[in-house]
N, CA, C and O atoms as a GROMACS GRO file, in nm:
protein
  476
    1MET      N    1  10.399   7.350   8.790
    1MET     CA    2  10.352   7.480   8.831
    1MET      C    3  10.322   7.480   8.980
    1MET      O    4  10.256   7.388   9.029
    2GLN      N    5  10.369   7.583   9.054
    2GLN     CA    6  10.353   7.588   9.194
    2GLN      C    7  10.207   7.639   9.225
    2GLN      O    8  10.152   7.725   9.156
    3LEU      N    9  10.152   7.582   9.329
    3LEU     CA   10  10.018   7.626   9.374
    3LEU      C   11  10.018   7.769   9.423
    3LEU      O   12  10.104   7.810   9.501
    4PHE      N   13   9.920   7.847   9.376
    4PHE     CA   14   9.905   7.986   9.418
    4PHE      C   15   9.767   8.007   9.468
    4PHE      O   16   9.672   7.995   9.391
    5GLN      N   17   9.750   8.038   9.596
    5GLN     CA   18   9.620   8.057   9.653
    5GLN      C   19   9.591   8.203   9.681
    5GLN      O   20   9.680   8.280   9.717
    6ILE      N   21   9.466   8.240   9.664
    6ILE     CA   22   9.417   8.374   9.697
    6ILE      C   23   9.331   8.353   9.820
    6ILE      O   24   9.225   8.291   9.810
    7ILE      N   25   9.373   8.400   9.934
    7ILE     CA   26   9.301   8.377  10.057
    7ILE      C   27   9.231   8.509  10.094
    7ILE      O   28   9.296   8.612  10.107
    8PHE      N   29   9.104   8.504  10.111
    8PHE     CA   30   9.026   8.622  10.160
    8PHE      C   31   9.002   8.603  10.307
    8PHE      O   32   8.944   8.502  10.349
    9ASN      N   33   9.046   8.699  10.386
    9ASN     CA   34   9.014   8.688  10.528
    9ASN      C   35   8.865   8.716  10.547
    9ASN      O   36   8.799   8.756  10.451
   10PRO      N   37   8.810   8.699  10.666
   10PRO     CA   38   8.667   8.718  10.681
   10PRO      C   39   8.616   8.858  10.643
   10PRO      O   40   8.505   8.871  10.591
   11VAL      N   41   8.694   8.961  10.668
   11VAL     CA   42   8.651   9.098  10.634
   11VAL      C   43   8.646   9.119  10.486
   11VAL      O   44   8.547   9.170  10.433
   12SER      N   45   8.756   9.081  10.415
   12SER     CA   46   8.759   9.098  10.267
   12SER      C   47   8.657   9.011  10.197
   12SER      O   48   8.599   9.049  10.095
   13ALA      N   49   8.635   8.889  10.255
   13ALA     CA   50   8.531   8.799  10.194
   13ALA      C   51   8.395   8.864  10.212
   13ALA      O   52   8.313   8.855  10.120
   14ALA      N   53   8.364   8.928  10.324
   14ALA     CA   54   8.238   8.997  10.342
   14ALA      C   55   8.225   9.114  10.251
   14ALA      O   56   8.118   9.138  10.195
   15GLU      N   57   8.335   9.191  10.233
   15GLU     CA   58   8.336   9.304  10.144
   15GLU      C   59   8.305   9.259  10.003
   15GLU      O   60   8.223   9.320   9.935
   16LEU      N   61   8.369   9.154   9.960
   16LEU     CA   62   8.347   9.096   9.826
   16LEU      C   63   8.204   9.049   9.812
   16LEU      O   64   8.143   9.070   9.707
   17GLY      N   65   8.148   8.986   9.912
   17GLY     CA   66   8.011   8.934   9.915
   17GLY      C   67   7.908   9.044   9.898
   17GLY      O   68   7.801   9.018   9.843
   18ARG      N   69   7.936   9.163   9.945
   18ARG     CA   70   7.844   9.276   9.936
   18ARG      C   71   7.836   9.339   9.794
   18ARG      O   72   7.745   9.417   9.764
   19LEU      N   73   7.932   9.304   9.711
   19LEU     CA   74   7.936   9.359   9.574
   19LEU      C   75   7.836   9.281   9.486
   19LEU      O   76   7.802   9.166   9.512
   20PRO      N   77   7.791   9.354   9.379
   20PRO     CA   78   7.706   9.279   9.280
   20PRO      C   79   7.778   9.159   9.222
   20PRO      O   80   7.900   9.162   9.207
   21ARG      N   81   7.705   9.055   9.192
   21ARG     CA   82   7.766   8.927   9.148
   21ARG      C   83   7.857   8.946   9.024
   21ARG      O   84   7.964   8.886   9.015
   22ASP      N   85   7.812   9.028   8.930
   22ASP     CA   86   7.899   9.045   8.809
   22ASP      C   87   8.031   9.115   8.844
   22ASP      O   88   8.134   9.085   8.783
   23LEU      N   89   8.029   9.206   8.941
   23LEU     CA   90   8.150   9.269   8.986
   23LEU      C   91   8.242   9.171   9.061
   23LEU      O   92   8.364   9.173   9.047
   24GLN      N   93   8.178   9.086   9.141
   24GLN     CA   94   8.256   8.980   9.214
   24GLN      C   95   8.330   8.895   9.114
   24GLN      O   96   8.449   8.869   9.130
   25LEU      N   97   8.260   8.850   9.011
   25LEU     CA   98   8.320   8.764   8.908
   25LEU      C   99   8.430   8.836   8.835
   25LEU      O  100   8.534   8.776   8.806
   26HIS      N  101   8.412   8.962   8.804
   26HIS     CA  102   8.512   9.048   8.737
   26HIS      C  103   8.640   9.054   8.823
   26HIS      O  104   8.751   9.031   8.776
   27ILE      N  105   8.618   9.087   8.954
   27ILE     CA  106   8.732   9.097   9.045
   27ILE      C  107   8.807   8.960   9.054
   27ILE      O  108   8.929   8.956   9.046
   28LEU      N  109   8.735   8.856   9.070
   28LEU     CA  110   8.798   8.721   9.080
   28LEU      C  111   8.867   8.686   8.954
   28LEU      O  112   8.973   8.625   8.958
   29GLY      N  113   8.808   8.723   8.838
   29GLY     CA  114   8.873   8.693   8.712
   29GLY      C  115   8.999   8.764   8.691
   29GLY      O  116   9.086   8.713   8.620
   30GLN      N  117   9.017   8.885   8.750
   30GLN     CA  118   9.138   8.963   8.737
   30GLN      C  119   9.260   8.898   8.807
   30GLN      O  120   9.375   8.932   8.778
   31PHE      N  121   9.230   8.804   8.900
   31PHE     CA  122   9.337   8.740   8.973
   31PHE      C  123   9.407   8.631   8.889
   31PHE      O  124   9.510   8.578   8.931
   32ARG      N  125   9.353   8.598   8.772
   32ARG     CA  126   9.414   8.495   8.691
   32ARG      C  127   9.561   8.515   8.662
   32ARG      O  128   9.641   8.422   8.673
   33GLY      N  129   9.596   8.630   8.625
   33GLY     CA  130   9.733   8.666   8.588
   33GLY      C  131   9.817   8.716   8.708
   33GLY      O  132   9.933   8.753   8.691
   34LEU      N  133   9.761   8.718   8.822
   34LEU     CA  134   9.827   8.779   8.940
   34LEU      C  135   9.962   8.717   8.974
   34LEU      O  136  10.057   8.790   9.002
   35PRO      N  137   9.974   8.585   8.973
   35PRO     CA  138  10.105   8.528   9.010
   35PRO      C  139  10.217   8.581   8.922
   35PRO      O  140  10.323   8.616   8.973
   36GLN      N  141  10.195   8.587   8.791
   36GLN     CA  142  10.297   8.634   8.697
   36GLN      C  143  10.320   8.790   8.717
   36GLN      O  144  10.433   8.837   8.711
   37GLU      N  145  10.212   8.863   8.740
   37GLU     CA  146  10.228   9.007   8.758
   37GLU      C  147  10.312   9.036   8.882
   37GLU      O  148  10.390   9.131   8.883
   38LEU      N  149  10.297   8.959   8.982
   38LEU     CA  150  10.372   8.985   9.110
   38LEU      C  151  10.520   8.959   9.089
   38LEU      O  152  10.603   9.012   9.163
   39GLN      N  153  10.556   8.879   8.989
   39GLN     CA  154  10.696   8.845   8.961
   39GLN      C  155  10.765   8.959   8.889
   39GLN      O  156  10.886   8.977   8.902
   40ARG      N  157  10.689   9.038   8.812
   40ARG     CA  158  10.747   9.142   8.726
   40ARG      C  159  10.784   9.264   8.807
   40ARG      O  160  10.714   9.305   8.899
   41GLU      N  161  10.898   9.321   8.771
   41GLU     CA  162  10.947   9.443   8.844
   41GLU      C  163  10.868   9.566   8.804
   41GLU      O  164  10.855   9.660   8.882
   42ASP      N  165  10.814   9.566   8.682
   42ASP     CA  166  10.749   9.688   8.631
   42ASP      C  167  10.597   9.679   8.651
   42ASP      O  168  10.520   9.741   8.577
   43SER      N  169  10.555   9.603   8.751
   43SER     CA  170  10.412   9.587   8.771
   43SER      C  171  10.352   9.718   8.817
   43SER      O  172  10.421   9.811   8.859
   44HIS      N  173  10.217   9.722   8.807
   44HIS     CA  174  10.143   9.845   8.837
   44HIS      C  175  10.084   9.843   8.982
   44HIS      O  176   9.985   9.910   9.010
   45PHE      N  177  10.146   9.767   9.067
   45PHE     CA  178  10.096   9.759   9.204
   45PHE      C  179  10.155   9.876   9.289
   45PHE      O  180  10.266   9.922   9.262
   46GLY      N  181  10.082   9.920   9.387
   46GLY     CA  182  10.131  10.014   9.487
   46GLY      C  183  10.181   9.938   9.605
   46GLY      O  184  10.128   9.831   9.638
   47LEU      N  185  10.282   9.990   9.672
   47LEU     CA  186  10.332   9.923   9.793
   47LEU      C  187  10.321  10.022   9.909
   47LEU      O  188  10.357  10.139   9.896
   48LEU      N  189  10.271   9.975  10.023
   48LEU     CA  190  10.260  10.053  10.145
   48LEU      C  191  10.330   9.979  10.253
   48LEU      O  192  10.298   9.864  10.283
   49THR      N  193  10.429  10.048  10.316
   49THR     CA  194  10.517   9.982  10.411
   49THR      C  195  10.511  10.062  10.538
   49THR      O  196  10.513  10.185  10.537
   50ARG      N  197  10.503   9.985  10.655
   50ARG     CA  198  10.506  10.047  10.783
   50ARG      C  199  10.550   9.942  10.885
   50ARG      O  200  10.498   9.830  10.889
   51HIS      N  201  10.646   9.982  10.968
   51HIS     CA  202  10.700   9.892  11.073
   51HIS      C  203  10.738   9.757  11.022
   51HIS      O  204  10.713   9.655  11.087
   52GLY      N  205  10.799   9.754  10.901
   52GLY     CA  206  10.847   9.625  10.848
   52GLY      C  207  10.737   9.545  10.779
   52GLY      O  208  10.764   9.436  10.730
   53ARG      N  209  10.619   9.595  10.774
   53ARG     CA  210  10.507   9.523  10.711
   53ARG      C  211  10.477   9.586  10.578
   53ARG      O  212  10.468   9.709  10.570
   54THR      N  213  10.460   9.507  10.470
   54THR     CA  214  10.435   9.561  10.336
   54THR      C  215  10.301   9.507  10.290
   54THR      O  216  10.277   9.387  10.292
   55LEU      N  217  10.216   9.599  10.248
   55LEU     CA  218  10.092   9.568  10.183
   55LEU      C  219  10.106   9.602  10.039
   55LEU      O  220  10.180   9.694  10.004
   56THR      N  221  10.038   9.530   9.954
   56THR     CA  222  10.034   9.562   9.811
   56THR      C  223   9.897   9.613   9.775
   56THR      O  224   9.796   9.557   9.819
   57ARG      N  225   9.892   9.719   9.695
   57ARG     CA  226   9.764   9.770   9.651
   57ARG      C  227   9.743   9.729   9.502
   57ARG      O  228   9.831   9.751   9.419
   58TYR      N  229   9.633   9.673   9.474
   58TYR     CA  230   9.599   9.631   9.336
   58TYR      C  231   9.468   9.703   9.297
   58TYR      O  232   9.362   9.684   9.356
   59ARG      N  233   9.484   9.788   9.192
   59ARG     CA  234   9.368   9.864   9.144
   59ARG      C  235   9.292   9.784   9.044
   59ARG      O  236   9.348   9.733   8.947
   60LEU      N  237   9.161   9.772   9.068
   60LEU     CA  238   9.071   9.709   8.972
   60LEU      C  239   8.955   9.801   8.948
   60LEU      O  240   8.856   9.798   9.021
   61GLY      N  241   8.966   9.882   8.848
   61GLY     CA  242   8.858   9.980   8.821
   61GLY      C  243   8.843  10.075   8.936
   61GLY      O  244   8.937  10.146   8.973
   62ASP      N  245   8.722  10.075   8.995
   62ASP     CA  246   8.694  10.169   9.104
   62ASP      C  247   8.724  10.106   9.241
   62ASP      O  248   8.689  10.164   9.344
   63TYR      N  249   8.786   9.991   9.244
   63TYR     CA  250   8.818   9.924   9.366
   63TYR      C  251   8.966   9.907   9.392
   63TYR      O  252   9.045   9.899   9.298
   64ARG      N  253   9.005   9.902   9.519
   64ARG     CA  254   9.143   9.887   9.558
   64ARG      C  255   9.144   9.764   9.651
   64ARG      O  256   9.074   9.761   9.752
   65LEU      N  257   9.224   9.666   9.616
   65LEU     CA  258   9.245   9.548   9.694
   65LEU      C  259   9.379   9.561   9.768
   65LEU      O  260   9.481   9.589   9.705
   66TYR      N  261   9.382   9.541   9.899
   66TYR     CA  262   9.503   9.552   9.980
   66TYR      C  263   9.530   9.410  10.029
   66TYR      O  264   9.446   9.347  10.093
   67PHE      N  265   9.654   9.361   9.996
   67PHE     CA  266   9.689   9.228  10.032
   67PHE      C  267   9.839   9.218  10.069
   67PHE      O  268   9.920   9.305  10.039
   68GLU      N  269   9.868   9.106  10.134
   68GLU     CA  270  10.003   9.072  10.173
   68GLU      C  271  10.045   8.942  10.103
   68GLU      O  272   9.962   8.856  10.075
   69ARG      N  273  10.172   8.931  10.076
   69ARG     CA  274  10.220   8.800  10.026
   69ARG      C  275  10.220   8.698  10.136
   69ARG      O  276  10.243   8.730  10.253
   70HIS      N  277  10.195   8.576  10.098
   70HIS     CA  278  10.185   8.463  10.190
   70HIS      C  279  10.264   8.350  10.123
   70HIS      O  280  10.273   8.348  10.001
   71PRO      N  281  10.322   8.256  10.197
   71PRO     CA  282  10.398   8.146  10.134
   71PRO      C  283  10.311   8.072  10.029
   71PRO      O  284  10.365   8.018   9.933
   72LEU      N  285  10.178   8.069  10.049
   72LEU     CA  286  10.093   7.994   9.955
   72LEU      C  287  10.038   8.083   9.838
   72LEU      O  288   9.983   8.033   9.740
   73GLY      N  289  10.056   8.216   9.853
   73GLY     CA  290  10.004   8.309   9.752
   73GLY      C  291   9.993   8.444   9.811
   73GLY      O  292  10.093   8.512   9.838
   74ILE      N  293   9.866   8.486   9.833
   74ILE     CA  294   9.838   8.617   9.894
   74ILE      C  295   9.721   8.607   9.991
   74ILE      O  296   9.636   8.519   9.980
   75VAL      N  297   9.719   8.701  10.088
   75VAL     CA  298   9.605   8.712  10.178
   75VAL      C  299   9.544   8.852  10.149
   75VAL      O  300   9.610   8.954  10.167
   76VAL      N  301   9.418   8.853  10.105
   76VAL     CA  302   9.348   8.981  10.079
   76VAL      C  303   9.288   9.032  10.210
   76VAL      O  304   9.207   8.965  10.273
   77HIS      N  305   9.333   9.157  10.250
   77HIS     CA  306   9.286   9.210  10.376
   77HIS      C  307   9.160   9.296  10.358
   77HIS      O  308   9.067   9.285  10.438
   78ARG      N  309   9.156   9.384  10.253
   78ARG     CA  310   9.045   9.472  10.234
   78ARG      C  311   9.016   9.493  10.088
   78ARG      O  312   9.108   9.490  10.005
   79ILE      N  313   8.891   9.514  10.054
   79ILE     CA  314   8.843   9.556   9.920
   79ILE      C  315   8.768   9.682   9.943
   79ILE      O  316   8.660   9.681  10.002
   80LEU      N  317   8.826   9.792   9.895
   80LEU     CA  318   8.761   9.921   9.922
   80LEU      C  319   8.738   9.994   9.794
   80LEU      O  320   8.824   9.991   9.705
   81SER      N  321   8.623  10.061   9.780
   81SER     CA  322   8.594  10.140   9.664
   81SER      C  323   8.680  10.266   9.667
   81SER      O  324   8.714  10.315   9.775
   82LYS      N  325   8.714  10.320   9.550
   82LYS     CA  326   8.796  10.448   9.551
   82LYS      C  327   8.718  10.557   9.619
   82LYS      O  328   8.779  10.649   9.675
   83ASN      N  329   8.585  10.553   9.618
   83ASN     CA  330   8.509  10.657   9.687
   83ASN      C  331   8.524  10.652   9.839
   83ASN      O  332   8.529  10.753   9.908
   84THR      N  333   8.532  10.528   9.887
   84THR     CA  334   8.558  10.510  10.034
   84THR      C  335   8.696  10.568  10.068
   84THR      O  336   8.713  10.638  10.167
   85LEU      N  337   8.794  10.536   9.984
   85LEU     CA  338   8.929  10.588  10.004
   85LEU      C  339   8.937  10.738   9.995
   85LEU      O  340   9.004  10.801  10.077
   86LYS      N  341   8.870  10.799   9.897
   86LYS     CA  342   8.865  10.941   9.879
   86LYS      C  343   8.809  11.006  10.004
   86LYS      O  344   8.866  11.102  10.056
   87ASP      N  345   8.697  10.953  10.053
   87ASP     CA  346   8.638  11.003  10.176
   87ASP      C  347   8.736  10.988  10.292
   87ASP      O  348   8.750  11.082  10.370
   88PHE      N  349   8.801  10.876  10.306
   88PHE     CA  350   8.894  10.854  10.410
   88PHE      C  351   9.008  10.956  10.402
   88PHE      O  352   9.045  11.014  10.504
   89LEU      N  353   9.064  10.977  10.282
   89LEU     CA  354   9.173  11.071  10.262
   89LEU      C  355   9.131  11.214  10.279
   89LEU      O  356   9.209  11.296  10.328
   90PHE      N  357   9.007  11.248  10.238
   90PHE     CA  358   8.955  11.383  10.264
   90PHE      C  359   8.946  11.412  10.414
   90PHE      O  360   8.982  11.519  10.462
   91ARG      N  361   8.895  11.310  10.486
   91ARG     CA  362   8.883  11.333  10.631
   91ARG      C  363   9.019  11.341  10.698
   91ARG      O  364   9.033  11.404  10.803
   92SER      N  365   9.119  11.276  10.638
   92SER     CA  366   9.257  11.279  10.690
   92SER      C  367   9.329  11.408  10.655
   92SER      O  368   9.428  11.442  10.720
   93SER      N  369   9.284  11.482  10.555
   93SER     CA  370   9.336  11.605  10.508
   93SER      C  371   9.487  11.603  10.477
   93SER      O  372   9.560  11.693  10.518
   94LEU      N  373   9.530  11.505  10.407
   94LEU     CA  374   9.674  11.494  10.374
   94LEU      C  375   9.696  11.522  10.225
   94LEU      O  376   9.637  11.452  10.143
   95PRO      N  377   9.778  11.619  10.185
   95PRO     CA  378   9.794  11.661  10.046
   95PRO      C  379   9.906  11.587   9.971
   95PRO      O  380   9.988  11.652   9.906
   96THR      N  381   9.912  11.452   9.978
   96THR     CA  382  10.009  11.376   9.909
   96THR      C  383   9.942  11.268   9.825
   96THR      O  384   9.821  11.248   9.839
   97PRO      N  385  10.014  11.197   9.738
   97PRO     CA  386   9.950  11.089   9.662
   97PRO      C  387   9.886  10.980   9.752
   97PRO      O  388   9.922  10.963   9.869
   98GLU      N  389   9.790  10.910   9.695
   98GLU     CA  390   9.708  10.813   9.770
   98GLU      C  391   9.789  10.712   9.851
   98GLU      O  392   9.766  10.696   9.970
   99ASP      N  393   9.882  10.645   9.789
   99ASP     CA  394   9.960  10.539   9.857
   99ASP      C  395  10.043  10.598   9.970
   99ASP      O  396  10.055  10.537  10.076
  100GLU      N  397  10.100  10.717   9.949
  100GLU     CA  398  10.182  10.781  10.054
  100GLU      C  399  10.087  10.822  10.171
  100GLU      O  400  10.123  10.805  10.288
  101GLN      N  401   9.973  10.873  10.140
  101GLN     CA  402   9.884  10.913  10.243
  101GLN      C  403   9.841  10.790  10.331
  101GLN      O  404   9.840  10.796  10.454
  102LEU      N  405   9.807  10.684  10.264
  102LEU     CA  406   9.764  10.563  10.334
  102LEU      C  407   9.879  10.504  10.416
  102LEU      O  408   9.862  10.466  10.532
  103GLN      N  409   9.996  10.497  10.355
  103GLN     CA  410  10.113  10.435  10.418
  103GLN      C  411  10.148  10.509  10.552
  103GLN      O  412  10.186  10.447  10.651
  104ASP      N  413  10.133  10.638  10.549
  104ASP     CA  414  10.174  10.719  10.666
  104ASP      C  415  10.062  10.743  10.767
  104ASP      O  416  10.083  10.807  10.870
  105ASN      N  417   9.942  10.690  10.738
  105ASN     CA  418   9.828  10.721  10.823
  105ASN      C  419   9.798  10.599  10.912
  105ASN      O  420   9.765  10.492  10.863
  106PRO      N  421   9.810  10.617  11.043
  106PRO     CA  422   9.788  10.511  11.138
  106PRO      C  423   9.645  10.457  11.134
  106PRO      O  424   9.622  10.340  11.166
  107LYS      N  425   9.548  10.542  11.093
  107LYS     CA  426   9.406  10.494  11.087
  107LYS      C  427   9.389  10.394  10.976
  107LYS      O  428   9.307  10.302  10.988
  108PHE      N  429   9.466  10.408  10.868
  108PHE     CA  430   9.455  10.309  10.763
  108PHE      C  431   9.506  10.175  10.814
  108PHE      O  432   9.443  10.072  10.788
  109TRP      N  433   9.618  10.172  10.886
  109TRP     CA  434   9.672  10.049  10.936
  109TRP      C  435   9.582   9.988  11.043
  109TRP      O  436   9.577   9.866  11.060
  110GLU      N  437   9.511  10.074  11.114
  110GLU     CA  438   9.407  10.022  11.209
  110GLU      C  439   9.300   9.946  11.132
  110GLU      O  440   9.254   9.840  11.174
  111LEU      N  441   9.260  10.007  11.016
  111LEU     CA  442   9.156   9.945  10.930
  111LEU      C  443   9.208   9.807  10.882
  111LEU      O  444   9.130   9.711  10.877
  112ILE      N  445   9.334   9.796  10.848
  112ILE     CA  446   9.390   9.665  10.811
  112ILE      C  447   9.396   9.569  10.927
  112ILE      O  448   9.360   9.452  10.915
  113GLU      N  449   9.443   9.622  11.043
  113GLU     CA  450   9.457   9.537  11.161
  113GLU      C  451   9.324   9.483  11.211
  113GLU      O  452   9.320   9.377  11.274
  114GLN      N  453   9.215   9.553  11.185
  114GLN     CA  454   9.083   9.500  11.227
  114GLN      C  455   9.058   9.364  11.173
  114GLN      O  456   8.988   9.285  11.237
  115THR      N  457   9.112   9.331  11.055
  115THR     CA  458   9.094   9.198  11.000
  115THR      C  459   9.156   9.091  11.076
  115THR      O  460   9.106   8.979  11.076
  116ARG      N  461   9.271   9.119  11.146
  116ARG     CA  462   9.335   9.019  11.228
  116ARG      C  463   9.258   8.996  11.357
  116ARG      O  464   9.249   8.884  11.407
  117GLU      N  465   9.201   9.109  11.412
  117GLU     CA  466   9.129   9.102  11.535
  117GLU      C  467   8.991   9.031  11.523
  117GLU      O  468   8.939   8.981  11.623
  118GLU      N  469   8.933   9.029  11.403
  118GLU     CA  470   8.803   8.972  11.384
  118GLU      C  471   8.802   8.822  11.357
  118GLU      O  472   8.697   8.762  11.336
  119LYS      N  473   8.921   8.762  11.358
  119LYS     CA  474   8.930   8.619  11.328
  119LYS      C  475   8.878   8.538  11.440
  119LYS      O  476   8.879   8.415  11.431
   0.00000   0.00000   0.00000
């Protein structure tokens, strides 16, 4: 079996750390089947693409995890509650589905890019 790592960048690690411990364990537990899920074509992940870059959205209850594939597994960029996203989308005033709104919104990509700048 090939090694599969889940890498949390500093921002997503801090976001995970701010959650209650039971929720942290629940989120981490949901990653158990992730390698197989990513292989399936009928998976329930959302994809956001911009300028040749693709993020995957993974819904876990009230939270959305945004990550990119990496040769060793995945890199988690952000862990956002759906309420944070609803507020973000409300302020953006875009009347399309969530993934489309985020994919086309430069402010969302700035939010993701902040993780690279904070390293």
